[in-house]
N, C-alpha and C positions, 0 to 999 in steps of 0.2 A: 443455468450457467455459473461456472464458477472463475472470475477473470482475476488475473494476475499481471504484473508490472510488463510482463511480455506482450501484453494486449494493446499497450499503449505505445509500444516502442516505434511502428511505422507512422506515429503522430509526431514525432521527435521529442517525445519525454524519455528521458535515458531509463534504462533497467537498472537494478539495484547491483549486478555487476559492474556496470560502466561507473555508476557513484562512487563504488567502495572502490575501485582502482584511483578516483579523483581523489577521495579524501585521504586513502593511504600515500598518494604521492605529495599530498599537503602536509602530511603529519611527518612523513621521513623528512621534508625539506626543512620543517621546523626543528627536528633534531630529537635525540634521546632525552634531554632534560625538561623539552615542552611535553612530550609524551607521557615521561614519568610525571608530571604536575598534575596533567590532566588524569592520569590515571589516579592518582591518589586524591585529587577530588571527586572521582567516582565510586572511590572505594573498591577499585580494581585491583584485584592479587598479579603479581607479576607473570603467574602461568595464563592469566586471562588474555594479556595482551603483546608481551614480549615475543611469542612465537611469531605473531604478525608480520615481525618487522627482521625477522632473521633471513638470511640470504638463502635463496631457493625456494622460500614459501611460497605455496601456491593457495591463493585466495580461496575460500568456499564460502557457500551462500550464508552460512550461520555467522560469518565475521562480518555482515554489514551491521549486526547491531552494534558491536563493540568499537567498529569505525566510525559510524555514526557519533556513539556518546562520545569519542575520543576527540572529534573533530569540532563537535559544537559545547564540549564541556563549559559549564556554566554561561552558556548563551543559548536560551533556549527561545529568545525572540529572534535571535540570528538563525537559528534553525528552521524555525517556521518561516522566515523570509525568504531564506534560500530554496525550500520545497515551493513556495507559492511563484519564486521568479522562474523554477524550473517549469512549472505548468502553465505558466501565463502565455496567451496567445498562440495555443495549440489547438490545432482542428482536427476533428476526426478522420482518420484515414479509412481508405476504401473499406476496409475489413469490419468497420462498423456499420457498414450500409446493411448488409444481410442480417447482421446481429439484431437490429433495429427492426427489421423486417419481421423476423422471426419473434422478436417480443410483442409485436402488435398485431400479426395474422395468425398467430397460434396459441395453444393455452399453456405455451412456454413462455410464463411473464415474469420469473425470477431469475435477479443476477445476485449472487454475493460476491463480494469484492472485497481484496485486502487494497484498492487502489484509491487514493485521495483525489484524483481529478475527474473532472465532468464530462471528459470524452463521449461517455455513453448518454449521459442527459442532453449534450448537444446533438447527437446524432440522431436522436428521437426527435428533439424539436426539428430539426432541420428536414429529416427525410420524410417524417410520418405526422408532423404536427401534433404529436401525442405528447403529453405531460405525464410524466413518470412518478411515482412516489418515490422519493428518496430519502431512504432511513439511513442518516448520517451519523447516528449517535444513539449509542446503546439504550437510552432510557426511551428511545422510539422502538426499540425492538419488537415489542408485542405487535405492530402494526404491520408486520411484513406478510402474515398471513392472512388481514381482513380485506384487501382488494382484488377481485377478479376482474376488473374493467380496465386497470391500468398496469402499466409494465411496472416492476417492484424492483430498486435498485438498494441492496442492503450493503452498508458499506461498513464491514465490521471492525476496521480501524479508525471509522471515523470520516466523516468528510474533511475537507482541506481547512475550509472555515471554522470547524469546530475542535482544535487543537487535535491533531492527528495522533494516533498513537504510532510511535517510531523507533521505541527503544527497546532494548532487549527485556527489561523488567515489565515493558506492556506486553511482551509477546509470551511470558510463562503462561499465562491462562486467560483463556478469551473472557472479556466481561462475563459474570451470571447472567446479567440481562436477555443475552443471546442464547444460552443454552437450548432453553424450551421453544421458542420459535424455531431456530436451525433443526433442531431434532423432528419438529413437525414435519418443516420443508423437506427435510430430506428423508423422511417415511413415505413422501407421496412423489419426489422427484429423483430421478437418476440425474447427477451431475456431469456436466458436460465441460472440462476442465481447459481453459485457453491461457496461454500463457504465464503460467505459475510453476516457478521452480519447486515451491515448498520451504524455502528456508524460514518462512515464520508460520 
């Protein structure tokens, strides 16, 4: 299974689109000078950010990263705290129940996700009492093919507690350590994609 942010929406974690709208509003209220200074700090050209703030512009999936960078320019710790707060005290929605059952009672034991949250792990503990192998950092990527007894959750943008990858420069290319393990996995499995728009 390939899980995106939409899989967590029913559990109260906002989607990238919803977060983008909040960040866009925050930046618009701060004004052009604030946005310009943030862009200069990030070495963003005007063409990279000015269109986002023109009247009538409709935000796209790809704008997530630019807005995230502008919103938290020079404040990486604030950015991580913001993400942690967004995900704290959230519980798996009903949709995680059948997924947990499939992961523990069939041969389909692998989840590849861009999400940072722990909803899937929580659902496995709650509904099945199974402990998954959580691969929350690229340095552990080689382990995703080594466990046939436990569900495996591959967090390709890292776990929330491992400085998650959430910037445009992080999305340009997946970490090299993921390449071989994911190629091997995708040569065996047909992916079923859940809640993923593909912006990253």
